[in-house]
N, C-alpha and C positions, 0 to 999 in steps of 0.2 A: 569129684572123681580124680584120683591121682594117676598121672601118666606113668605107666610101668617103665622101669629101667631109666628113669630120669636122673637118678643119682647113684643107683646101684648097677653094677656091671650086668650085661646080658649074659645068659648062660652059653649062648652059641659063639659069641665073639670075645667075651671077657672084657668088653668095653661098655660104658654107659652110652646112651643115645648121642649125647653131644660130642663125645670124643670120636665115636664111630663116624658121625656126620662130618666132623672136621677132617679126619684122615681121608675120607672120600673126596672132600673138597680139595685138599692139598694134592691129592693124586692128579686131579684135573689141572691144577696149577702147574705141576711139574711138566705135564704135557704142553701146556701153553708156553711156558718159558723155554722148555726144551726145543720147541719149534722155532722160537725166535733166536736162540743161541745157535741152532743148526743153520738158520739163514745167515747169521753173522759169519760162520765158518765158510759157507759156500760162497758168499759174496766177497769175502776177504781173499780167499784163495784164488778166485777168478778175476780179481781186480788188477788192472794194469799198474795202478799206484794206490797207496793207502795213506791217508793223512796220519801224521804222528805229531804229538806235542801240541795239539790244538786245544786241549783242555787244561785247566789249572790243576796240576798235580797237588798243590798245596790244599786247595779247597776239597778235592776228592779225598785226600788223606784225612783231612779234618772231619769230613762227613763220615768216613769209615770209622774213625775213632768214636765219633758221637753215636753211631748206630750200634757198634759193638758194646759201648758203655751202657746204652739203653737196654740191651739184652741182659747184661749182667744185673742191672737195677731191677728190671721187671721180674727176673728170677729170684732175686733177693727179697723182693716184696712178697712174692708167692710163698717163699719159705717162711717169712715172718707171719704170714696169714695162717699157715699150717700150724705154727707154734702158738697161735692165738694172740699174737702181738699186733693188734689191730692198728695202733698208732704208727708203728714202724712200717707196716704195710702201706698205709696212706701216704707216708713220706716218700717211700721208694716208688710208689705208683705215680705220684705227682711228678717226681723227678723224671720218670720215663716219659711222661706226656710232654714235659718241657723239652727234653732232648729231641723228641720226635718233631716238635714244632720248629726247633732250631735246624734240624736236618732239612725240612722242607723249605725253610727260609733260605738256606745256603744254596740249595738246588735251584730255587727260583731265581736267585741272583745269577747263577751260571747260565740259566736258560736265557734270561733277558740280555745278558752280555753278548750272546751269540747272534741275536737278532740285530745288534748294532755293529757287528763286525762283518766286513765284506771281503770277498776275494774278487779281484778284477783280472780277467784274462785279456791281454793286449793282442792286437793284430801285429803282424810283422812290422808294419810301418810304425806302430806305436812303440815297439821295442827299440827300433832303430833311432827314433827321435829321442827317446829317453836316454839312450846311450850317448847320443851326440851332445846332449845338454848336461849330463851328469856323469862324470868320470867314474864315480863309485856306484853307478846305478845297480850293479849286480849285487850290491849289499842289500838292495831293496827287492830285487826280483828273485823269485824262487821258482824251481821247476813246478809246472802245473800238476795238480793232483788228479784231474780227470780229463784233461785235454792234451793228449800227446803232441809234442812239437810246439806248443804255446808256452809262454811264460806269464806269471801272474804276480800281482801285488796284493798284499793283504793289509788291511788297516781300517781305520774309521773314516767315514766320509762326512765332510762338513754339511750340516743340514739334515743328515741322516734320512735319506729318501726311503728307508725301509725297503719294502718289497717292490719298489718301482723298477721296472725293467729299463735297461739303457735304450731299448728300442722306443720307449715312450718319452724319452727326454726331449726329443724334438717337438713332440706335441705340447710339452709343457714349457717350451722355449728355453730349454737348458742345452747349452753347447759344450760345456765342460764341467768337470767336477773336481773338487779339491780333496785330495786324499792325504791323510796322515798315516804314512806307512809304518808297518812293524819292522823291527830289526830281526834279522834271521842269522843264526849261527854266529853271532857276535862279530860279524864282518864289518859293521859300521860303528865308528866311535861316536858316542853321543846319540841324540835322537835326530833322525833324518828330518830335513825340512819338508814341509808339505809339497806335494806334487800336484800340478794342474794337468789333468788328463782330458784332452778333447774327446767328446763322445764318439767321434768318428774313428778313434783309435781303440775303442773298446770292442773286443770280440764277444765277451760275455761277462756278466757280473751278477753276483747273488750274495745275500747275507748267509751266515752259517746256519741255514735253516734246512729242513728235510730235503728241499729241492736242490740243495747244493751238491750233494753226492750221496752215494749209498751209505757212507760212513755216518753222516749226520742224520740220514733217514733212520738208520738203526739206532743211533744214539738217542734221538728224541722218542722213538717208539718204545725202546726198552726201558730207558730211565723214566719216561712218562708213565708207562704202565706200572713200574715199580713204585713211583711216587703215589699213584692212585691206591696201591696196596698199603702204603704207609699211611695215607690219609684215612683209608677204611679202618685200619687198625687203631689210628688215633681217635676216631669217632667211637669205636667200641671201648677203648680204654677210658675215654672221657665219660662215657655213660656209666661204666662200672665204677669209676671214681667219683661219680656225682649221684644222679637219681638212683642208680642201681645199688648203692650202698645199703639201702633199707632192707635188701634181701639178707644181708648179714645177720640182722636181728630176727628175721622171720624164718629163714631157712639157711643157716650158715654152711651146711654141707653143699647145697646146690650153688651157693655163691662162690665157695672155694673151687668148685668144679669149673665154673665159668671163668674164674681167674686163671685156672690151669690152661684152659683152651686158649685164652688170649696170650698166654706165655708161649704156647706151642706155635701159634700163628706168628707171633712177633719174632721168634727164632727163625721161622721160615723166611720172613721178610729180610732178616739180617743175612741169612745164608745166600739168598739171591743177590744181594748187594755185594757180597764177597766174591761172586762170580763176575758181576758187572764191572766192579772197580778195576781189576787187572785187564779186562778186555778193552776198555776204553782209555784208561789212564796210564797203563804201564806198557802194554804191548804195542 
């Protein structure tokens, strides 16, 4: 028994079943991401301070180029399929899958780097001691992003304690940490020497994880959800480019419709990233 309107448009909507279902799904996705983008606006406008320049603009730009290019390729492949150029379709389809894998790879590198990067807020005594020992300490200290009145150091910690709280250092027998600080605003010439910071002089410390601030909570939530959508699209594209190819020989019209749906979905994923990119990398 053949399912009605599986390939032919429905008389009431002018869309076949798959396309109607996809547009309903995308409508719910707009509400999902719309809520997250609204949370971004509310949290940013209400924040005392907002981090800027914490992400790699180069990697973000590269990922944007990769994702836009994949949208062009997936559409080119669909056009080739409509023209019955099956070999060209397979080439562009495979290229799209490759770019999607590269996109996720670059994003995973960005995420891992944040878990190894720390911000340390010092007590007043810690700031005073640092100033007394280093005449150019302000080249390493920057205004705190979430603790008014405090100053902080950003950098990599030797041993990389990961999510270990400074309050638990004493339990682990750690009395001081060695920090390789970042250079801010070009105020320091060369790379600053490592700093030895006593645990007693640490007010708070955390890696660039969701617990760090609202900024990184939103960053990981929105980019993580977007990456899940990319992964879901990658699975669908992989199936259509692999086991699903046999449908081209048995029911080419239905297969072409499935490719069309994957193209529409992939354009949506691209569109969401074009909103995410300026929010976190440019503004």
